[in-house]
MIPAPA-331082 format. One line per field, with one value per atom (N, C-alpha, C): residue number from 1; x, y, z; residue in three letters. Coordinates in pm, whole numbers. Layout:
miti	(NUM, ...) $
x	(X, ...) $
y	(Y, ...) $
z	(Z, ...) $
gudo	(ALA, ...) $
***
This chain:
miti	(1, 1, 1, 2, 2, 2, 3, 3, 3, 4, 4, 4, 5, 5, 5, 6, 6, 6, 7, 7, 7, 8, 8, 8, 9, 9, 9, 10, 10, 10, 11, 11, 11, 12, 12, 12, 13, 13, 13, 14, 14, 14, 15, 15, 15, 16, 16, 16, 17, 17, 17, 18, 18, 18, 19, 19, 19, 20, 20, 20, 21, 21, 21, 22, 22, 22, 23, 23, 23, 24, 24, 24, 25, 25, 25, 26, 26, 26, 27, 27, 27, 28, 28, 28, 29, 29, 29, 30, 30, 30, 31, 31, 31, 32, 32, 32, 33, 33, 33, 34, 34, 34, 35, 35, 35, 36, 36, 36, 37, 37, 37, 38, 38, 38, 39, 39, 39, 40, 40, 40, 41, 41, 41, 42, 42, 42, 43, 43, 43, 44, 44, 44, 45, 45, 45, 46, 46, 46, 47, 47, 47, 48, 48, 48, 49, 49, 49, 50, 50, 50, 51, 51, 51, 52, 52, 52, 53, 53, 53, 54, 54, 54, 55, 55, 55, 56, 56, 56, 57, 57, 57, 58, 58, 58, 59, 59, 59, 60, 60, 60, 61, 61, 61, 62, 62, 62, 63, 63, 63, 64, 64, 64, 65, 65, 65, 66, 66, 66, 67, 67, 67, 68, 68, 68, 69, 69, 69, 70, 70, 70, 71, 71, 71, 72, 72, 72, 73, 73, 73, 74, 74, 74, 75, 75, 75, 76, 76, 76, 77, 77, 77, 78, 78, 78, 79, 79, 79, 80, 80, 80, 81, 81, 81, 82, 82, 82, 83, 83, 83, 84, 84, 84, 85, 85, 85, 86, 86, 86, 87, 87, 87, 88, 88, 88, 89, 89, 89, 90, 90, 90, 91, 91, 91, 92, 92, 92, 93, 93, 93, 94, 94, 94, 95, 95, 95, 96, 96, 96, 97, 97, 97, 98, 98, 98, 99, 99, 99, 100, 100, 100, 101, 101, 101, 102, 102, 102, 103, 103, 103, 104, 104, 104, 105, 105, 105, 106, 106, 106) $
x	(436, 480, 387, 271, 169, 217, 307, 351, 424, 487, 561, 484, 353, 272, 283, 312, 326, 464, 555, 692, 779, 860, 951, 1073, 1064, 1172, 1299, 1287, 1407, 1483, 1410, 1473, 1544, 1481, 1540, 1668, 1665, 1784, 1896, 1863, 1965, 2030, 1951, 2006, 2094, 2053, 2135, 2264, 2258, 2380, 2479, 2427, 2514, 2583, 2506, 2562, 2669, 2641, 2735, 2866, 2856, 2977, 3058, 2990, 3060, 3132, 3063, 3123, 3245, 3234, 3347, 3466, 3441, 3551, 3611, 3527, 3578, 3662, 3623, 3697, 3835, 3852, 3983, 4065, 4009, 4082, 4073, 3986, 3971, 3895, 3929, 3857, 3737, 3621, 3499, 3390, 3312, 3201, 3090, 3038, 2931, 2802, 2718, 2589, 2510, 2422, 2343, 2255, 2210, 2121, 2187, 2158, 2201, 2108, 2144, 2058, 1921, 1922, 1795, 1711, 1774, 1701, 1646, 1723, 1677, 1552, 1554, 1436, 1315, 1334, 1222, 1166, 1255, 1212, 1136, 1191, 1128, 994, 983, 859, 759, 800, 711, 686, 787, 775, 855, 796, 868, 925, 1024, 1082, 978, 885, 779, 693, 672, 592, 660, 790, 865, 886, 848, 869, 779, 835, 762, 762, 645, 635, 687, 718, 763, 657, 529, 421, 413, 424, 420, 538, 654, 771, 754, 702, 678, 576, 469, 369, 432, 520, 588, 672, 749, 834, 750, 638, 551, 495, 453, 400, 509, 628, 740, 773, 771, 796, 686, 563, 451, 463, 505, 525, 633, 744, 851, 799, 717, 662, 570, 482, 390, 465, 570, 651, 721, 776, 842, 742, 622, 518, 479, 466, 428, 536, 662, 772, 778, 740, 749, 628, 516, 393, 387, 371, 363, 224, 138, 6, -106, -71, -174, -191, -314, -340, -312, -280, -258, -379, -500, -621, -628, -596, -598, -494, -373, -269, -310, -378, -423, -521, -611, -707, -634, -535, -457, -386, -319, -247, -342, -457, -554, -596, -624, -663, -547, -428, -313, -263, -249, -189, -288, -416, -516, -577, -491, -532, -565, -630, -655, -595, -571, -502, -583, -715, -798, -768, -730, -698, -572, -481, -359, -385, -488, -519, -568, -638, -700, -603) $
y	(576, 586, 681, 629, 711, 772, 703, 754, 887, 910, 1034, 1134, 1116, 1210, 1349, 1446, 1583, 1614, 1518, 1539, 1576, 1678, 1721, 1630, 1521, 1423, 1479, 1570, 1631, 1712, 1782, 1859, 1765, 1654, 1557, 1500, 1463, 1409, 1513, 1638, 1743, 1757, 1752, 1765, 1645, 1527, 1409, 1409, 1463, 1475, 1571, 1679, 1770, 1696, 1615, 1537, 1441, 1375, 1278, 1345, 1462, 1536, 1573, 1619, 1656, 1536, 1424, 1304, 1259, 1260, 1219, 1313, 1443, 1539, 1534, 1519, 1510, 1384, 1276, 1151, 1162, 1255, 1277, 1377, 1422, 1514, 1660, 1691, 1829, 1908, 2033, 2121, 2177, 2144, 2185, 2215, 2315, 2351, 2246, 2192, 2093, 2156, 2076, 2127, 2187, 2278, 2346, 2249, 2145, 2049, 1912, 1844, 1706, 1619, 1494, 1402, 1392, 1385, 1377, 1501, 1619, 1744, 1751, 1701, 1703, 1616, 1496, 1409, 1477, 1532, 1596, 1712, 1794, 1910, 1869, 1776, 1733, 1665, 1590, 1519, 1605, 1727, 1817, 1775, 1717, 1671, 1764, 1808, 1892, 1806, 1859, 1786, 1762, 1856, 1839, 1717, 1687, 1570, 1441, 1444, 1325, 1313, 1416, 1415, 1310, 1238, 1134, 1172, 1176, 1212, 1098, 1130, 1028, 919, 961, 864, 770, 826, 743, 645, 693, 607, 495, 528, 426, 324, 371, 279, 186, 240, 156, 49, 88, -9, -117, -78, -176, -273, -220, -305, -398, -345, -425, -540, -511, -616, -722, -677, -772, -860, -801, -880, -984, -944, -1040, -1154, -1120, -1220, -1318, -1266, -1356, -1445, -1394, -1477, -1587, -1552, -1653, -1758, -1714, -1809, -1902, -1848, -1930, -2033, -1992, -2085, -2193, -2159, -2254, -2348, -2303, -2382, -2488, -2611, -2719, -2775, -2747, -2809, -2715, -2599, -2504, -2516, -2532, -2553, -2424, -2439, -2321, -2228, -2285, -2203, -2114, -2170, -2092, -1982, -2015, -1913, -1804, -1841, -1741, -1645, -1698, -1613, -1520, -1573, -1490, -1379, -1416, -1316, -1213, -1257, -1162, -1059, -1103, -1010, -920, -974, -898, -798, -842, -757, -663, -685, -597, -507, -432, -342, -205, -121, 15, 112, 232, 333, 372, 361, 400, 317, 190, 106, 154, 219, 270, 395, 469, 593, 566, 455, 423, 385) $
z	(-1924, -1786, -1712, -1676, -1612, -1481, -1411, -1282, -1296, -1412, -1434, -1518, -1528, -1606, -1543, -1625, -1576, -1521, -1528, -1480, -1599, -1584, -1690, -1690, -1766, -1768, -1830, -1925, -1985, -1881, -1797, -1690, -1593, -1563, -1471, -1532, -1658, -1725, -1724, -1752, -1752, -1615, -1511, -1375, -1340, -1380, -1351, -1433, -1554, -1633, -1567, -1507, -1431, -1317, -1246, -1136, -1187, -1298, -1352, -1393, -1459, -1497, -1374, -1271, -1148, -1088, -1080, -1019, -1099, -1231, -1315, -1296, -1300, -1288, -1148, -1048, -911, -894, -961, -955, -1016, -1110, -1170, -1089, -978, -890, -932, -1026, -1069, -963, -952, -861, -937, -891, -961, -859, -890, -803, -819, -708, -719, -772, -834, -881, -764, -797, -693, -617, -683, -619, -609, -501, -488, -573, -590, -665, -597, -464, -389, -416, -406, -428, -571, -667, -806, -821, -763, -769, -706, -587, -517, -599, -653, -730, -855, -930, -1055, -1030, -922, -891, -814, -777, -704, -561, -499, -360, -271, -162, -66, 46, 113, 226, 335, 351, 451, 422, 295, 259, 302, 315, 353, 503, 575, 720, 785, 880, 952, 1100, 1160, 1301, 1388, 1513, 1607, 1624, 1628, 1645, 1525, 1404, 1284, 1281, 1322, 1326, 1427, 1544, 1647, 1598, 1533, 1476, 1374, 1292, 1193, 1262, 1364, 1434, 1503, 1563, 1626, 1521, 1410, 1302, 1250, 1233, 1184, 1279, 1408, 1508, 1502, 1485, 1477, 1352, 1241, 1118, 1141, 1203, 1234, 1321, 1419, 1509, 1435, 1352, 1282, 1184, 1122, 1032, 1111, 1227, 1312, 1358, 1394, 1437, 1323, 1204, 1089, 1060, 1069, 1045, 1152, 1275, 1386, 1393, 1342, 1354, 1245, 1289, 1193, 1178, 1276, 1276, 1234, 1186, 1144, 993, 951, 808, 729, 602, 518, 515, 521, 519, 643, 760, 884, 878, 830, 819, 721, 614, 518, 585, 667, 739, 836, 907, 1000, 924, 815, 736, 677, 629, 574, 677, 798, 904, 944, 945, 992, 887, 764, 662, 596, 612, 554, 661, 725, 832, 773, 852, 809, 909, 863, 944, 1067, 1062, 1175, 1299, 1280, 1395, 1465, 1391, 1452, 1535, 1499, 1570, 1712, 1731, 1859, 1959) $
gudo	(UNK, UNK, UNK, UNK, UNK, UNK, UNK, UNK, UNK, UNK, UNK, UNK, UNK, UNK, UNK, UNK, UNK, UNK, UNK, UNK, UNK, UNK, UNK, UNK, UNK, UNK, UNK, UNK, UNK, UNK, UNK, UNK, UNK, UNK, UNK, UNK, UNK, UNK, UNK, UNK, UNK, UNK, UNK, UNK, UNK, UNK, UNK, UNK, UNK, UNK, UNK, UNK, UNK, UNK, UNK, UNK, UNK, UNK, UNK, UNK, UNK, UNK, UNK, UNK, UNK, UNK, UNK, UNK, UNK, UNK, UNK, UNK, UNK, UNK, UNK, UNK, UNK, UNK, UNK, UNK, UNK, UNK, UNK, UNK, UNK, UNK, UNK, UNK, UNK, UNK, UNK, UNK, UNK, UNK, UNK, UNK, UNK, UNK, UNK, UNK, UNK, UNK, UNK, UNK, UNK, UNK, UNK, UNK, UNK, UNK, UNK, UNK, UNK, UNK, UNK, UNK, UNK, UNK, UNK, UNK, UNK, UNK, UNK, UNK, UNK, UNK, UNK, UNK, UNK, UNK, UNK, UNK, UNK, UNK, UNK, UNK, UNK, UNK, UNK, UNK, UNK, UNK, UNK, UNK, UNK, UNK, UNK, UNK, UNK, UNK, UNK, UNK, UNK, UNK, UNK, UNK, UNK, UNK, UNK, UNK, UNK, UNK, UNK, UNK, UNK, UNK, UNK, UNK, UNK, UNK, UNK, UNK, UNK, UNK, UNK, UNK, UNK, UNK, UNK, UNK, UNK, UNK, UNK, UNK, UNK, UNK, UNK, UNK, UNK, UNK, UNK, UNK, UNK, UNK, UNK, UNK, UNK, UNK, UNK, UNK, UNK, UNK, UNK, UNK, UNK, UNK, UNK, UNK, UNK, UNK, UNK, UNK, UNK, UNK, UNK, UNK, UNK, UNK, UNK, UNK, UNK, UNK, UNK, UNK, UNK, UNK, UNK, UNK, UNK, UNK, UNK, UNK, UNK, UNK, UNK, UNK, UNK, UNK, UNK, UNK, UNK, UNK, UNK, UNK, UNK, UNK, UNK, UNK, UNK, UNK, UNK, UNK, UNK, UNK, UNK, UNK, UNK, UNK, UNK, UNK, UNK, UNK, UNK, UNK, UNK, UNK, UNK, UNK, UNK, UNK, UNK, UNK, UNK, UNK, UNK, UNK, UNK, UNK, UNK, UNK, UNK, UNK, UNK, UNK, UNK, UNK, UNK, UNK, UNK, UNK, UNK, UNK, UNK, UNK, UNK, UNK, UNK, UNK, UNK, UNK, UNK, UNK, UNK, UNK, UNK, UNK, UNK, UNK, UNK, UNK, UNK, UNK, UNK, UNK, UNK, UNK, UNK, UNK) $
***
């Protein structure tokens, strides 16, 4: 599992077991103090990811929404077009889906 190289998987399992015990005991109506970390916090901590790394700026979010709308549009166009050859659509998709971040900056 190369993606988890350098990750303390035993620590992660221990934290998730704490969460599982809490959920089970809370489900039985027992009064119990919740673990110090949420499941999300445990993942971030074990993987070495900070909350700042996950922050998305308003501009990035707007770019994503614009791209998402464009993807929806091209899919609708492809479904509606009956006279466009598969080769032409492949060229359109290649140009559209193989974009680079520099084009978004402009």
